[in-house]
NUGUMAR-171204 format. One record per residue (C-alpha): residue number from 1; residue in one letter; y, z, x. Coordinates in steps of 0.05 Angstrom, whole numbers, plus 5000, padded with zeros to 4 digits. Each point is the difference from the previous one (the first is absolute). Layout:
<site NUM; A; <Y; Z; X>>,
...
END
This chain:
<site 1; M; <0153; 0709; 4913>>,
<site 2; I; <5058; 4988; 4957>>,
<site 3; T; <5072; 5039; 5017>>,
<site 4; T; <5047; 5005; 4941>>,
<site 5; V; <5063; 5000; 5022>>,
<site 6; P; <5056; 5032; 4958>>,
<site 7; S; <5058; 4954; 4967>>,
<site 8; S; <5067; 5011; 5031>>,
<site 9; S; <5023; 5038; 4940>>,
<site 10; A; <4939; 5046; 5001>>,
<site 11; L; <5022; 5019; 5077>>,
<site 12; F; <5068; 5010; 4985>>,
<site 13; V; <4975; 5047; 4936>>,
<site 14; A; <4955; 5039; 5055>>,
<site 15; F; <5064; 5005; 5056>>,
<site 16; L; <5042; 5022; 4952>>,
<site 17; F; <4955; 5054; 4969>>,
<site 18; A; <4985; 5025; 5074>>,
<site 19; T; <5068; 4997; 5013>>,
<site 20; T; <5024; 5046; 4944>>,
<site 21; F; <4939; 5046; 5012>>,
<site 22; L; <5016; 5012; 5067>>,
<site 23; C; <5081; 5012; 4988>>,
<site 24; S; <4974; 5048; 4949>>,
<site 25; F; <4963; 5032; 5041>>,
<site 26; P; <5024; 4993; 5079>>,
<site 27; E; <4964; 5058; 5024>>,
<site 28; L; <4932; 4961; 4984>>,
<site 29; V; <5026; 4957; 5052>>,
<site 30; L; <5000; 5055; 5054>>,
<site 31; A; <4925; 5005; 4988>>,
<site 32; T; <4976; 4922; 5008>>,
<site 33; S; <5056; 4981; 5049>>,
<site 34; K; <4969; 4970; 5067>>,
<site 35; H; <5069; 5003; 5036>>,
<site 36; A; <5017; 5058; 5042>>,
<site 37; S; <5076; 5003; 4967>>,
<site 38; V; <5017; 4958; 4934>>,
<site 39; T; <5064; 4996; 4960>>,
<site 40; R; <5002; 5040; 4933>>,
<site 41; H; <5049; 4974; 4949>>,
<site 42; Y; <5025; 5046; 4939>>,
<site 43; K; <5052; 4989; 4948>>,
<site 44; F; <5039; 5067; 4976>>,
<site 45; D; <5037; 4986; 4932>>,
<site 46; I; <5050; 5049; 4991>>,
<site 47; K; <5002; 5012; 4925>>,
<site 48; L; <5009; 5055; 4944>>,
<site 49; R; <4937; 5022; 4967>>,
<site 50; N; <5002; 5056; 4943>>,
<site 51; V; <4953; 5061; 5023>>,
<site 52; T; <4990; 5066; 4961>>,
<site 53; R; <4986; 5066; 5034>>,
<site 54; L; <5008; 5067; 4970>>,
<site 55; C; <5015; 4976; 4931>>,
<site 56; H; <5064; 4960; 5023>>,
<site 57; S; <4995; 4928; 5003>>,
<site 58; K; <5052; 4960; 5050>>,
<site 59; G; <5009; 4943; 5033>>,
<site 60; I; <4986; 5007; 5073>>,
<site 61; V; <5010; 4953; 5062>>,
<site 62; T; <4932; 4970; 5021>>,
<site 63; V; <4964; 4952; 5049>>,
<site 64; N; <4958; 4951; 4962>>,
<site 65; G; <5008; 5044; 4941>>,
<site 66; K; <4964; 5053; 5027>>,
<site 67; F; <5008; 5069; 5014>>,
<site 68; P; <4981; 5025; 5057>>,
<site 69; G; <5009; 4924; 5025>>,
<site 70; P; <4939; 4960; 5026>>,
<site 71; R; <4970; 5013; 5068>>,
<site 72; V; <5009; 4955; 5058>>,
<site 73; V; <4946; 4994; 5045>>,
<site 74; A; <4989; 4973; 5071>>,
<site 75; R; <4963; 5003; 5063>>,
<site 76; E; <5032; 5018; 5075>>,
<site 77; G; <5028; 4936; 5019>>,
<site 78; D; <5013; 4965; 4932>>,
<site 79; R; <5064; 4970; 4979>>,
<site 80; L; <5031; 5022; 4940>>,
<site 81; V; <5050; 4960; 4952>>,
<site 82; V; <5018; 5033; 4941>>,
<site 83; K; <5045; 4961; 4948>>,
<site 84; V; <5047; 5050; 4963>>,
<site 85; V; <5036; 4973; 4944>>,
<site 86; N; <5054; 5040; 4960>>,
<site 87; H; <4996; 4999; 4930>>,
<site 88; V; <5042; 5068; 4976>>,
<site 89; P; <5065; 5014; 5001>>,
<site 90; N; <4990; 5045; 5055>>,
<site 91; N; <5026; 4978; 5084>>,
<site 92; V; <4924; 5011; 5037>>,
<site 93; S; <4966; 5004; 5064>>,
<site 94; I; <4936; 5012; 5030>>,
<site 95; H; <4981; 5043; 5054>>,
<site 96; W; <4930; 5000; 5031>>,
<site 97; H; <5001; 5068; 5020>>,
<site 98; G; <4970; 5006; 5067>>,
<site 99; V; <4985; 4937; 5020>>,
<site 100; R; <5031; 4983; 5077>>,
<site 101; Q; <5035; 4943; 4983>>,
<site 102; L; <4987; 4971; 5071>>,
<site 103; Q; <5053; 4940; 5008>>,
<site 104; S; <5005; 5005; 4919>>,
<site 105; G; <5057; 5047; 4986>>,
<site 106; W; <5032; 4949; 4947>>,
<site 107; A; <4929; 5021; 4960>>,
<site 108; D; <5015; 5079; 5009>>,
<site 109; G; <5029; 4996; 4930>>,
<site 110; P; <5063; 5062; 5002>>,
<site 111; S; <5053; 4976; 4955>>,
<site 112; Y; <5067; 4992; 5045>>,
<site 113; I; <4959; 5020; 5064>>,
<site 114; T; <4947; 4938; 5010>>,
<site 115; Q; <5029; 4959; 4940>>,
<site 116; C; <5041; 4993; 4935>>,
<site 117; P; <4967; 5021; 4942>>,
<site 118; I; <4969; 4943; 4958>>,
<site 119; Q; <5041; 4984; 4941>>,
<site 120; T; <4983; 4995; 4929>>,
<site 121; G; <4969; 4926; 4990>>,
<site 122; Q; <4990; 4990; 5080>>,
<site 123; S; <4934; 5008; 5044>>,
<site 124; Y; <4987; 5010; 5075>>,
<site 125; V; <4939; 4988; 5039>>,
<site 126; Y; <4975; 5059; 5040>>,
<site 127; N; <4964; 4972; 5064>>,
<site 128; F; <4962; 5050; 5044>>,
<site 129; T; <4942; 5006; 5050>>,
<site 130; I; <4955; 5065; 5003>>,
<site 131; V; <5001; 5023; 5070>>,
<site 132; G; <4959; 5058; 5032>>,
<site 133; Q; <4990; 5033; 4935>>,
<site 134; R; <4950; 5022; 4951>>,
<site 135; G; <4988; 5051; 4949>>,
<site 136; T; <5046; 5014; 4936>>,
<site 137; L; <5073; 4984; 4988>>,
<site 138; F; <5049; 4982; 4943>>,
<site 139; W; <5044; 4961; 4970>>,
<site 140; H; <5062; 5019; 4962>>,
<site 141; A; <5067; 4980; 4976>>,
<site 142; H; <5061; 5019; 5051>>,
<site 143; F; <5058; 5004; 4952>>,
<site 144; S; <5026; 5055; 4960>>,
<site 145; W; <4944; 5033; 4966>>,
<site 146; L; <4962; 4938; 4980>>,
<site 147; R; <4949; 5031; 5039>>,
<site 148; A; <4979; 5047; 4950>>,
<site 149; T; <4961; 4945; 4955>>,
<site 150; L; <4996; 4940; 5060>>,
<site 151; Y; <4944; 5020; 5045>>,
<site 152; G; <4931; 4987; 5017>>,
<site 153; P; <4941; 5006; 5057>>,
<site 154; L; <5006; 4959; 5062>>,
<site 155; I; <4920; 5005; 5031>>,
<site 156; L; <4994; 4970; 5075>>,
<site 157; L; <4925; 4992; 5008>>,
<site 158; P; <4974; 4991; 5076>>,
<site 159; R; <4990; 4933; 5024>>,
<site 160; R; <4936; 4959; 4979>>,
<site 161; N; <4936; 5032; 5034>>,
<site 162; E; <5039; 5063; 5026>>,
<site 163; S; <4986; 5065; 4965>>,
<site 164; Y; <5031; 5069; 4986>>,
<site 165; P; <4996; 5048; 5051>>,
<site 166; F; <4965; 5043; 4946>>,
<site 167; R; <4936; 4990; 4958>>,
<site 168; K; <5014; 4944; 4951>>,
<site 169; P; <5015; 5025; 4932>>,
<site 170; Y; <4957; 4985; 4939>>,
<site 171; K; <5070; 4985; 4968>>,
<site 172; E; <5076; 5004; 5008>>,
<site 173; V; <5042; 5021; 4953>>,
<site 174; P; <5079; 4996; 4995>>,
<site 175; I; <5041; 5068; 4977>>,
<site 176; L; <5067; 4989; 4987>>,
<site 177; F; <5048; 5061; 4984>>,
<site 178; G; <5063; 4990; 4969>>,
<site 179; E; <5052; 5025; 4953>>,
<site 180; W; <5025; 4985; 4919>>,
<site 181; W; <5058; 5004; 4969>>,
<site 182; N; <5011; 5004; 4922>>,
<site 183; A; <5070; 4971; 5017>>,
<site 184; D; <5017; 4944; 5045>>,
<site 185; P; <4999; 5015; 5073>>,
<site 186; E; <5058; 4958; 5016>>,
<site 187; A; <5044; 5031; 4945>>,
<site 188; V; <4981; 5064; 5030>>,
<site 189; I; <5019; 4989; 5069>>,
<site 190; A; <5065; 4968; 4969>>,
<site 191; Q; <5028; 5056; 4967>>,
<site 192; A; <4971; 5052; 5065>>,
<site 193; L; <5052; 4958; 5048>>,
<site 194; Q; <5048; 4997; 4945>>,
<site 195; T; <5001; 5077; 4992>>,
<site 196; G; <4985; 5016; 5063>>,
<site 197; A; <4942; 5042; 4975>>,
<site 198; G; <4926; 4999; 5014>>,
<site 199; P; <4961; 4957; 4961>>,
<site 200; N; <4955; 5012; 4936>>,
<site 201; V; <4933; 5012; 5027>>,
<site 202; S; <4941; 4952; 4975>>,
<site 203; D; <4959; 5029; 4938>>,
<site 204; A; <4930; 4985; 5029>>,
<site 205; Y; <4963; 4983; 5066>>,
<site 206; T; <4949; 4947; 4999>>,
<site 207; I; <4935; 4973; 5026>>,
<site 208; N; <4994; 4926; 4996>>,
<site 209; G; <5056; 5005; 4947>>,
<site 210; L; <4963; 5052; 4958>>,
<site 211; P; <5031; 5070; 4990>>,
<site 212; G; <4928; 5036; 4983>>,
<site 213; P; <4985; 5048; 4948>>,
<site 214; L; <5043; 5063; 5019>>,
<site 215; Y; <5071; 4970; 4973>>,
<site 216; N; <5024; 5007; 4928>>,
<site 217; C; <4986; 4941; 4959>>,
<site 218; S; <4955; 4960; 5050>>,
<site 219; N; <4939; 4975; 4968>>,
<site 220; N; <4941; 5039; 5028>>,
<site 221; G; <4955; 4942; 4992>>,
<site 222; S; <4991; 4940; 5052>>,
<site 223; T; <5063; 4974; 4983>>,
<site 224; D; <5050; 5053; 5031>>,
<site 225; T; <4953; 5024; 5057>>,
<site 226; Y; <4967; 4970; 5060>>,
<site 227; R; <4932; 5010; 5006>>,
<site 228; L; <4963; 4983; 5069>>,
<site 229; K; <4923; 4986; 4983>>,
<site 230; V; <4953; 5010; 5061>>,
<site 231; K; <4926; 5012; 5013>>,
<site 232; P; <4966; 5052; 5030>>,
<site 233; G; <4982; 5002; 5076>>,
<site 234; K; <5061; 4943; 5016>>,
<site 235; T; <5051; 4996; 5044>>,
<site 236; Y; <5065; 4970; 4971>>,
<site 237; L; <5067; 4988; 5040>>,
<site 238; L; <5060; 5016; 4968>>,
<site 239; R; <5063; 4965; 5018>>,
<site 240; L; <5053; 5050; 4986>>,
<site 241; I; <5076; 4976; 4981>>,
<site 242; N; <5046; 5044; 4987>>,
<site 243; A; <5055; 4959; 4971>>,
<site 244; A; <5036; 5053; 4958>>,
<site 245; L; <5074; 5006; 5002>>,
<site 246; N; <5018; 5061; 5021>>,
<site 247; D; <4941; 5042; 5009>>,
<site 248; E; <4956; 5021; 5059>>,
<site 249; L; <4930; 5020; 4957>>,
<site 250; F; <4940; 5040; 5014>>,
<site 251; F; <4940; 4965; 4978>>,
<site 252; S; <4926; 5035; 4993>>,
<site 253; I; <4937; 4974; 4962>>,
<site 254; A; <4960; 5067; 4971>>,
<site 255; N; <4944; 5018; 5042>>,
<site 256; H; <4999; 4942; 5046>>,
<site 257; T; <5020; 4989; 5072>>,
<site 258; L; <5047; 4947; 5032>>,
<site 259; V; <4994; 4969; 5068>>,
<site 260; T; <5067; 4966; 5015>>,
<site 261; V; <4974; 4939; 5052>>,
<site 262; E; <5071; 4964; 5002>>,
<site 263; A; <5080; 5003; 4989>>,
<site 264; D; <5050; 4951; 4986>>,
<site 265; A; <4945; 4946; 5022>>,
<site 266; S; <4982; 5035; 5065>>,
<site 267; Y; <4934; 5029; 5011>>,
<site 268; V; <4999; 5084; 5014>>,
<site 269; K; <4946; 5043; 5027>>,
<site 270; P; <4967; 5015; 4935>>,
<site 271; F; <5006; 5067; 4971>>,
<site 272; E; <4981; 5045; 4942>>,
<site 273; S; <5050; 5028; 4945>>,
<site 274; E; <4989; 5020; 4927>>,
<site 275; I; <5080; 4991; 4988>>,
<site 276; I; <5035; 4939; 5029>>,
<site 277; V; <5082; 5000; 5005>>,
<site 278; I; <5026; 4927; 4991>>,
<site 279; G; <5078; 4984; 5003>>,
<site 280; P; <5032; 4943; 4965>>,
<site 281; G; <4991; 4941; 5036>>,
<site 282; Q; <4938; 5029; 5039>>,
<site 283; T; <4924; 4970; 4985>>,
<site 284; S; <4941; 5025; 5031>>,
<site 285; N; <4925; 4976; 4995>>,
<site 286; V; <4952; 5060; 4984>>,
<site 287; L; <4927; 4998; 4988>>,
<site 288; L; <4969; 5034; 4949>>,
<site 289; K; <4924; 5019; 5000>>,
<site 290; T; <4976; 5013; 4922>>,
<site 291; K; <4946; 5048; 4987>>,
<site 292; P; <4931; 4983; 5018>>,
<site 293; E; <4971; 5006; 4927>>,
<site 294; Y; <5031; 4995; 4930>>,
<site 295; P; <5052; 5069; 4997>>,
<site 296; N; <4993; 5000; 4922>>,
<site 297; T; <5078; 5016; 5001>>,
<site 298; T; <5070; 4962; 5010>>,
<site 299; F; <5045; 5010; 5045>>,
<site 300; F; <5084; 5000; 5000>>,
<site 301; M; <5038; 4968; 5056>>,
<site 302; L; <5069; 5033; 5001>>,
<site 303; A; <5065; 4985; 5036>>,
<site 304; R; <5061; 5040; 4989>>,
<site 305; P; <5057; 5004; 5050>>,
<site 306; Y; <5031; 5037; 5062>>,
<site 307; F; <5060; 5025; 4998>>,
<site 308; T; <5052; 5040; 5036>>,
<site 309; G; <5064; 4980; 4988>>,
<site 310; M; <5057; 5032; 4949>>,
<site 311; G; <5004; 4945; 4946>>,
<site 312; T; <4957; 4981; 4945>>,
<site 313; F; <4936; 4971; 5003>>,
<site 314; D; <4947; 4968; 4951>>,
<site 315; N; <4956; 5068; 5000>>,
<site 316; S; <4939; 4974; 4971>>,
<site 317; T; <4926; 4974; 5012>>,
<site 318; V; <4973; 4932; 4990>>,
<site 319; A; <4920; 5003; 4995>>,
<site 320; G; <4949; 4946; 5004>>,
<site 321; I; <4926; 5014; 4986>>,
<site 322; L; <4940; 4987; 5054>>,
<site 323; E; <4941; 4982; 4952>>,
<site 324; Y; <4927; 4982; 5020>>,
<site 325; K; <4971; 4945; 4970>>,
<site 326; K; <4938; 5023; 4956>>,
<site 327; P; <4972; 4945; 4949>>,
<site 328; L; <4983; 5054; 4947>>,
<site 329; N; <5020; 5073; 4989>>,
<site 330; T; <5075; 4998; 4997>>,
<site 331; V; <5026; 5056; 5034>>,
<site 332; N; <5048; 5048; 4944>>,
<site 333; T; <5021; 5052; 5044>>,
<site 334; P; <5066; 5013; 5026>>,
<site 335; P; <5013; 4964; 5070>>,
<site 336; L; <5002; 5050; 5058>>,
<site 337; K; <5071; 5012; 5031>>,
<site 338; P; <5012; 5008; 5071>>,
<site 339; S; <5061; 5047; 5031>>,
<site 340; L; <5057; 4977; 5035>>,
<site 341; P; <5046; 5033; 5037>>,
<site 342; A; <5065; 5033; 4988>>,
<site 343; I; <5059; 4950; 4980>>,
<site 344; N; <5034; 5029; 5065>>,
<site 345; D; <4945; 5007; 5056>>,
<site 346; T; <5028; 4981; 5060>>,
<site 347; S; <4955; 5029; 5037>>,
<site 348; Y; <4939; 4956; 4968>>,
<site 349; V; <5042; 4938; 5010>>,
<site 350; A; <5007; 5013; 5075>>,
<site 351; N; <4925; 5017; 5010>>,
<site 352; F; <4980; 4938; 4967>>,
<site 353; S; <5054; 4957; 5036>>,
<site 354; S; <4968; 5029; 5067>>,
<site 355; K; <4932; 4969; 4991>>,
<site 356; F; <5025; 4931; 5009>>,
<site 357; F; <4976; 4969; 5062>>,
<site 358; S; <4994; 4925; 5019>>,
<site 359; L; <4923; 4979; 5007>>,
<site 360; N; <5028; 4977; 5077>>,
<site 361; S; <4939; 4960; 5015>>,
<site 362; A; <4988; 4943; 5049>>,
<site 363; K; <5008; 4952; 4937>>,
<site 364; Y; <5054; 5040; 4963>>,
<site 365; P; <5031; 5028; 5054>>,
<site 366; A; <5074; 5044; 4998>>,
<site 367; K; <5054; 4959; 5037>>,
<site 368; V; <5040; 5060; 4999>>,
<site 369; P; <5067; 4993; 5037>>,
<site 370; Q; <4998; 5044; 5065>>,
<site 371; K; <5066; 4989; 5014>>,
<site 372; V; <5073; 5003; 4966>>,
<site 373; D; <5046; 4950; 5013>>,
<site 374; K; <5049; 5024; 4935>>,
<site 375; S; <4997; 5070; 4971>>,
<site 376; F; <5034; 5019; 4936>>,
<site 377; F; <5009; 5064; 4958>>,
<site 378; F; <5009; 4983; 4928>>,
<site 379; T; <5014; 5058; 4951>>,
<site 380; V; <4979; 4975; 4921>>,
<site 381; G; <5017; 5041; 4937>>,
<site 382; L; <5053; 5007; 4946>>,
<site 383; G; <5068; 5008; 4996>>,
<site 384; T; <5063; 4987; 4951>>,
<site 385; S; <5054; 4949; 4987>>,
<site 386; P; <5064; 5019; 4967>>,
<site 387; C; <5006; 4979; 4925>>,
<site 388; P; <5054; 4942; 4996>>,
<site 389; K; <5062; 5014; 4958>>,
<site 390; N; <5009; 5008; 4931>>,
<site 391; Q; <4928; 5007; 4999>>,
<site 392; T; <4954; 5061; 4983>>,
<site 393; C; <4937; 5009; 5040>>,
<site 394; Q; <4939; 5041; 4991>>,
<site 395; G; <4972; 4999; 5075>>,
<site 396; P; <5000; 5063; 5042>>,
<site 397; N; <5055; 5059; 4972>>,
<site 398; N; <5013; 4945; 4950>>,
<site 399; S; <5055; 4978; 5036>>,
<site 400; S; <4963; 4946; 5049>>,
<site 401; K; <4948; 4946; 4993>>,
<site 402; F; <4936; 5007; 5040>>,
<site 403; A; <4987; 4962; 5062>>,
<site 404; A; <4948; 5000; 5051>>,
<site 405; S; <5011; 4973; 5071>>,
<site 406; M; <4968; 4986; 5073>>,
<site 407; N; <5039; 5038; 5050>>,
<site 408; N; <5045; 5015; 4941>>,
<site 409; I; <5019; 4922; 4990>>,
<site 410; S; <4982; 4973; 4935>>,
<site 411; F; <4980; 4931; 5006>>,
<site 412; A; <5045; 4953; 4953>>,
<site 413; L; <4956; 4931; 4985>>,
<site 414; P; <5044; 4941; 5022>>,
<site 415; S; <5011; 4934; 4948>>,
<site 416; I; <4961; 4953; 5050>>,
<site 417; A; <4935; 5017; 5027>>,
<site 418; L; <5007; 5026; 5071>>,
<site 419; L; <4947; 4957; 5032>>,
<site 420; Q; <5039; 4935; 4976>>,
<site 421; Q; <5063; 5036; 5028>>,
<site 422; H; <4957; 5020; 5064>>,
<site 423; F; <4964; 4928; 5012>>,
<site 424; F; <5072; 4968; 4992>>,
<site 425; R; <5041; 5045; 5033>>,
<site 426; H; <5042; 5027; 4955>>,
<site 427; A; <5003; 5071; 5024>>,
<site 428; N; <5062; 5032; 5001>>,
<site 429; N; <5039; 4941; 4980>>,
<site 430; N; <5006; 5013; 4926>>,
<site 431; G; <4990; 5069; 5007>>,
<site 432; S; <4938; 5011; 4961>>,
<site 433; Y; <4957; 5035; 5043>>,
<site 434; T; <5010; 5027; 5074>>,
<site 435; T; <4950; 5019; 5060>>,
<site 436; D; <5029; 5071; 5008>>,
<site 437; F; <4948; 5050; 4965>>,
<site 438; P; <5000; 5050; 5049>>,
<site 439; A; <4947; 5028; 5042>>,
<site 440; M; <5000; 5066; 4977>>,
<site 441; P; <5042; 5046; 4942>>,
<site 442; L; <5076; 4994; 5028>>,
<site 443; M; <5001; 5073; 4976>>,
<site 444; P; <4942; 5043; 5019>>,
<site 445; F; <4984; 5064; 4959>>,
<site 446; N; <4939; 5049; 4978>>,
<site 447; Y; <4959; 4947; 4962>>,
<site 448; T; <4955; 5040; 4966>>,
<site 449; G; <5040; 5063; 4999>>,
<site 450; T; <5062; 5025; 4962>>,
<site 451; P; <5032; 4934; 4978>>,
<site 452; P; <5076; 4978; 5018>>,
<site 453; N; <5051; 5004; 4948>>,
<site 454; N; <5015; 4930; 5003>>,
<site 455; T; <4948; 4958; 4975>>,
<site 456; R; <5035; 4936; 4986>>,
<site 457; V; <4975; 4935; 5036>>,
<site 458; S; <5029; 4943; 5033>>,
<site 459; N; <4980; 4934; 4969>>,
<site 460; G; <4993; 4935; 5038>>,
<site 461; T; <4954; 4934; 5005>>,
<site 462; K; <4982; 5029; 5082>>,
<site 463; T; <4945; 4966; 5040>>,
<site 464; V; <4963; 5016; 5062>>,
<site 465; V; <4992; 4936; 5052>>,
<site 466; I; <4943; 5007; 5043>>,
<site 467; P; <4972; 4945; 5054>>,
<site 468; F; <4938; 4973; 4984>>,
<site 469; N; <4940; 5037; 5033>>,
<site 470; T; <5034; 5061; 5005>>,
<site 471; S; <4958; 5067; 4991>>,
<site 472; V; <5031; 5043; 4945>>,
<site 473; Q; <4994; 5069; 4984>>,
<site 474; V; <5029; 5032; 4938>>,
<site 475; V; <4998; 5070; 4985>>,
<site 476; L; <5012; 5013; 4914>>,
<site 477; Q; <5031; 5062; 4993>>,
<site 478; D; <5003; 5037; 4928>>,
<site 479; T; <5066; 5034; 4983>>,
<site 480; S; <5007; 5060; 4953>>,
<site 481; I; <5061; 4969; 4971>>,
<site 482; L; <4993; 5008; 4919>>,
<site 483; G; <4932; 5020; 5015>>,
<site 484; A; <4940; 4984; 5049>>,
<site 485; E; <4958; 4948; 4975>>,
<site 486; S; <4941; 4953; 5028>>,
<site 487; H; <5024; 4930; 5008>>,
<site 488; P; <4945; 4943; 5000>>,
<site 489; L; <5042; 4954; 5056>>,
<site 490; H; <4973; 4922; 5004>>,
<site 491; L; <5014; 4957; 5055>>,
<site 492; H; <4997; 4929; 4977>>,
<site 493; G; <4971; 4943; 5047>>,
<site 494; Y; <4970; 5051; 5050>>,
<site 495; N; <4945; 5051; 4998>>,
<site 496; F; <5014; 5065; 5049>>,
<site 497; Y; <4958; 5054; 5022>>,
<site 498; V; <5017; 5071; 4980>>,
<site 499; V; <4996; 5030; 5064>>,
<site 500; G; <5028; 5073; 4984>>,
<site 501; Q; <5026; 5037; 4937>>,
<site 502; G; <5015; 5081; 4986>>,
<site 503; S; <5041; 5045; 4963>>,
<site 504; G; <5067; 5022; 5007>>,
<site 505; N; <5055; 4963; 5046>>,
<site 506; F; <4967; 4957; 5060>>,
<site 507; N; <5001; 5024; 5065>>,
<site 508; P; <5019; 4941; 5054>>,
<site 509; N; <4966; 5052; 5049>>,
<site 510; T; <4940; 5029; 4979>>,
<site 511; D; <4976; 4950; 4945>>,
<site 512; P; <4991; 4941; 5040>>,
<site 513; P; <4952; 5017; 5050>>,
<site 514; K; <4956; 5015; 4937>>,
<site 515; F; <4999; 4928; 4974>>,
<site 516; N; <4937; 4966; 4998>>,
<site 517; L; <5001; 4938; 5038>>,
<site 518; V; <4923; 4982; 4994>>,
<site 519; D; <4988; 4991; 4929>>,
<site 520; P; <5046; 5019; 4953>>,
<site 521; V; <5000; 4956; 4928>>,
<site 522; E; <5028; 4944; 4982>>,
<site 523; R; <5044; 4995; 4944>>,
<site 524; N; <5058; 4958; 4961>>,
<site 525; T; <5022; 5063; 4956>>,
<site 526; V; <4996; 5078; 5029>>,
<site 527; G; <5027; 5057; 4958>>,
<site 528; V; <5049; 5039; 5039>>,
<site 529; P; <4981; 5072; 4988>>,
<site 530; S; <5043; 5042; 4959>>,
<site 531; G; <5042; 5038; 5039>>,
<site 532; G; <4967; 4972; 5063>>,
<site 533; W; <4995; 4935; 5044>>,
<site 534; V; <4963; 4944; 5020>>,
<site 535; A; <4993; 4954; 5061>>,
<site 536; I; <4981; 4926; 5001>>,
<site 537; R; <4997; 4945; 5060>>,
<site 538; F; <4997; 4929; 4990>>,
<site 539; L; <5006; 4933; 5035>>,
<site 540; A; <5056; 4950; 4975>>,
<site 541; D; <4960; 4938; 5008>>,
<site 542; N; <5027; 4972; 4937>>,
<site 543; P; <5064; 4962; 4997>>,
<site 544; G; <5046; 5010; 4933>>,
<site 545; V; <5029; 5057; 4961>>,
<site 546; W; <4958; 5053; 4974>>,
<site 547; L; <5015; 5053; 4951>>,
<site 548; M; <4978; 5075; 5009>>,
<site 549; H; <5013; 5042; 4936>>,
<site 550; C; <4975; 5058; 4961>>,
<site 551; H; <4945; 4978; 4950>>,
<site 552; F; <5022; 5042; 4942>>,
<site 553; D; <5038; 4944; 4964>>,
<site 554; V; <5061; 5053; 4975>>,
<site 555; H; <5005; 5022; 5079>>,
<site 556; L; <5008; 4915; 5015>>,
<site 557; S; <5048; 4989; 4941>>,
<site 558; W; <5045; 5058; 5026>>,
<site 559; G; <5006; 4966; 5076>>,
<site 560; L; <4936; 5035; 5037>>,
<site 561; R; <4987; 4943; 5045>>,
<site 562; M; <5023; 4954; 5060>>,
<site 563; A; <4978; 4939; 5039>>,
<site 564; W; <4977; 4979; 5068>>,
<site 565; I; <5019; 4926; 5024>>,
<site 566; V; <4951; 4984; 5051>>,
<site 567; E; <5025; 4939; 5045>>,
<site 568; D; <4954; 4944; 5013>>,
<site 569; G; <4957; 5003; 5067>>,
<site 570; K; <5010; 4938; 5048>>,
<site 571; L; <4934; 4963; 4978>>,
<site 572; P; <4990; 4956; 4941>>,
<site 573; N; <4954; 5042; 4967>>,
<site 574; Q; <5046; 5058; 5010>>,
<site 575; K; <5052; 4975; 4957>>,
<site 576; L; <5017; 5002; 4924>>,
<site 577; P; <4998; 4929; 4971>>,
<site 578; P; <5055; 4971; 4957>>,
<site 579; P; <5002; 5018; 4925>>,
<site 580; P; <4960; 4964; 4949>>,
<site 581; A; <5035; 4951; 4960>>,
<site 582; D; <4982; 5031; 4934>>,
<site 583; L; <5029; 5074; 5026>>,
<site 584; P; <5045; 5027; 4941>>,
<site 585; K; <5070; 5000; 5000>>,
<site 586; C; <5048; 5053; 4980>>,
END
């Protein structure tokens, strides 16, 4: 037998082809890797691209020219190395929403918290490992309102040779909800902060970047409408992601029931519902079982906002189409429409939220802190700031600016990232931040009753310092100042257990005995009920500086945020390592 040995040039060409192919389709590596965990490399080029929606063409900020951005795929235990290169005039940073970032706080991403933003022409490599997580998360910009177009799915598969705790689906499909502005979102928030008024709202909601046929000047064909094509008798896993800037959403598919099996990359006890509620920053995996036979019609997938506040909002509906595949006899009948709750149906939202429980199995236990070392009570809501001298403001009573706060403190971003200051022990030396964020409101009041006459907030860069391995409980209380409203609160660097929630004011005597300390849902973003409260617990086992904020970007811009500083532990694996050499500078 004669064996032909390829030439060195042929080997090089083959190697180059294989390398290029796998870099272009990194998810294929997941199916072929023989290793328990590997390193996945991605490159994000931040650049402008012209996009047309609703008959408006404009340049938007994108990753690699895609809107929404590219999917990032890994398995539990894998390391992700993502080089971000900024080619646009805007400063930018990328947040890996929901990733625990154990000992990798420098890769978390919120500007001026864990890093200074990446400036024009500069780059930064995000380097972190996926530890103990599997499910759906997402990545997004964490600077100003760039999240409007800079976002994409982060898909975390189980380790190799491990399966889902439910039947393997026939196919998996990311469904990303977003918003579209005909104007530049950066100009929208800049104008609002200047005048003190509420910002203009988006012109449409989107599913996978497309507004659908219910909007004026939206092409009814495939160019503007997302179509999910399915086969009869199959089970599909829909990876739902709410990347909208300022709206919680109701979502439903006509004549189909959805089974929720995961929330924020944590498995939950499966439950059925025809309508899903999903807040900004929340993700969920749901199973869609298609009809056993071809139904000879199509079905609308609709999403529209849940809103209880007093301001303006985008009161519109995005539509996609669920279409059963059949080679012949194209369907021409109008799609069937699902029914959605009223815009302000708080009771439906509360009932839906009550259905979430951790799987709490032997393999996936609910490690709920049974004791509390430090307890906090944070009010969240809106307020006002005084109008600067010689300026006309368009906020409340046309004499002030809108503001938002936690415990009546509106967070002011520092000029140098908090994590840098903390690591190099700059606290209090230059007055950039203090460690005296109050554990409870300094002036208690009837939080959900008649609001106080004084709606002014304080301003400051205040943090809470807690020792490593502290068990923390936080009660988040909505307030009726300038209107009761649901607030999706997100905690960076941690998952937490939602041990209790209710309407009205939290009662420290009667409510804690009713807490669920057995199988509460584990999340990274929770909706503080409109006119109510929610209690969460987590173990502070991840050293660093971690932002907690409302995931309505308008409230974030108005200051509804605070920061936790978790001190190092005593062991080497309990300490935050030094920053990488390419950490952006302010």
